[in-house]
C-alpha positions in Angstrom: 0.0 0.0 0.1 1.1 3.4 -0.8 0.5 6.0 2.0 0.1 9.8 1.1 2.2 12.2 3.3 0.0 14.0 5.7 0.5 17.9 4.7 2.2 19.5 7.8 1.9 23.4 8.5 5.7 23.4 9.3 8.5 24.7 7.0 11.7 22.6 6.0 13.4 23.2 9.5 10.5 21.9 11.4 9.2 25.3 12.7 5.7 26.8 12.2 5.5 29.6 10.0 4.8 33.2 11.4 1.0 33.4 12.1 0.6 29.8 12.2 -0.3 28.0 15.4 0.9 24.8 16.4 -2.2 24.3 18.3 -5.1 25.9 16.3 -7.9 24.7 18.3 -6.2 25.6 21.7 -7.0 28.6 23.9 -7.8 31.7 22.2 -5.4 34.7 23.1 -6.6 36.9 26.0 -8.8 34.2 27.5 -6.5 33.4 30.3 -7.0 33.8 33.9 -3.9 35.5 34.8 -3.8 38.6 37.0 -2.8 40.8 34.0 -5.6 39.5 31.9 -8.2 40.0 34.7 -6.9 43.6 35.3 -7.2 44.2 31.5 -10.7 43.0 31.5 -11.6 45.2 34.3 -10.0 48.2 33.0 -11.8 47.8 29.6 -15.2 47.4 31.6 -14.6 50.2 33.9 -12.1 52.4 32.0 -14.3 55.6 31.6 -15.4 55.5 35.2 -11.8 55.3 36.3 -10.6 58.1 34.1 -13.5 60.3 35.4 -12.6 59.5 39.0 -9.1 60.6 38.2 -10.2 63.8 36.6 -12.5 64.5 39.8 -9.4 63.7 42.3 -7.1 65.7 40.3 -9.4 68.7 40.3 -9.8 68.5 44.2 -6.0 69.0 44.4 -4.9 65.2 44.5 -1.5 65.6 42.9 -1.0 61.6 42.7 -4.1 61.5 40.7 -3.1 64.2 38.3 0.2 62.5 37.7 -1.4 59.2 37.2 -3.9 60.7 34.7 -1.2 62.7 32.8 1.2 59.8 32.7 -1.3 57.3 31.4 -4.1 59.1 29.6 -2.3 62.1 27.9 0.7 61.7 25.6 3.9 63.4 26.8 4.8 66.8 25.5 7.9 66.6 23.4 10.3 69.6 23.6 10.1 71.8 20.3 12.6 74.2 19.1 12.1 77.0 16.5 13.8 76.9 13.3 17.3 78.3 13.3 19.6 79.0 10.4 23.2 78.1 10.9 25.7 77.5 8.2 26.9 73.9 8.6 29.1 74.0 5.5 32.9 73.6 5.6 35.2 71.8 7.7 34.3 70.5 11.4 36.1 73.2 13.0 34.6 76.1 11.3 31.1 74.6 11.7 31.8 74.1 15.5 32.8 77.8 15.7 29.5 79.0 14.0 27.5 76.7 16.4 29.4 78.1 19.3 28.6 81.6 18.3 24.9 80.8 17.9 24.9 79.3 21.2 26.5 82.4 22.8 24.0 84.7 21.0 21.2 82.6 22.5 19.9 81.6 19.2 20.7 77.8 19.6 20.7 75.5 22.7 23.8 73.6 23.5 22.0 70.3 23.1 20.7 71.3 19.5 24.3 72.4 18.8 25.9 69.3 20.0 23.4 67.4 17.9 24.1 69.3 14.8 28.1 69.0 15.2 27.6 65.2 15.6 25.5 65.0 12.6 27.6 67.2 10.4 30.8 65.3 11.7 29.3 62.0 10.7 28.1 63.2 7.3 31.6 64.7 6.5 34.1 62.1 4.9 37.2 61.4 7.0 40.4 63.3 6.0 42.0 60.8 3.7 44.7 63.1 2.3 48.2 61.6 2.4 51.0 63.7 3.9 54.1 63.3 1.6 56.9 61.6 3.4 60.0 63.6 4.2 62.7 61.0 3.5 65.5 63.4 4.7 64.0 63.7 8.1 63.3 59.9 8.2 66.9 59.2 7.0 67.9 61.5 9.8 65.8 59.7 12.4 67.2 56.4 11.4 70.7 57.5 11.5 70.3 58.8 15.0 68.6 55.6 16.2 71.5 53.5 14.8 74.1 55.6 16.5 72.1 55.3 19.6 72.1 51.4 19.1 76.0 51.2 18.3 76.8 53.4 21.4 74.6 51.1 23.8 76.4 48.0 22.2 79.7 49.4 22.7 78.8 50.3 26.4 77.7 47.0 27.0 80.9 45.3 25.4 83.0 47.6 27.6 81.2 46.5 30.7 81.4 42.8 29.7 85.2 43.1 29.2 85.6 45.1 32.6 84.0 42.2 34.2 80.8 44.0 35.1 78.5 41.9 33.1 78.6 37.9 32.8 
């Protein structure tokens, strides 16, 4: 007899593909009885009443209620800065000088200047210019090093002959 293979929802590596459950008839998501699931259900049922109670307490001067209300129910305000015109062309040092002038004049915050300088620094290519080698200076350094080495070798040999070295 020839048996046909049962199709499996798994991939070649034996894993279930994304969105495909290994237990499709199992407990549906969110139907558990953990404290978190129960709390979420209660909040969903009584959310409007809870928010109204927090508003009432905050209006009566309860700062903890006001903080809870603002932290959980209202999106945090993000700092916004006014547009500022600063020339960010040229090398990093000239840009840094202009940013420093803008900060000194009160036109720009130090945080914004720092962020702009970091952006300019990452946007500018690194200095890849090659400095020509001064072979005369290199020869001079080599000759000095060789003379020092010869002098040290002579000193050691003199100490050995004098019996100061073994």
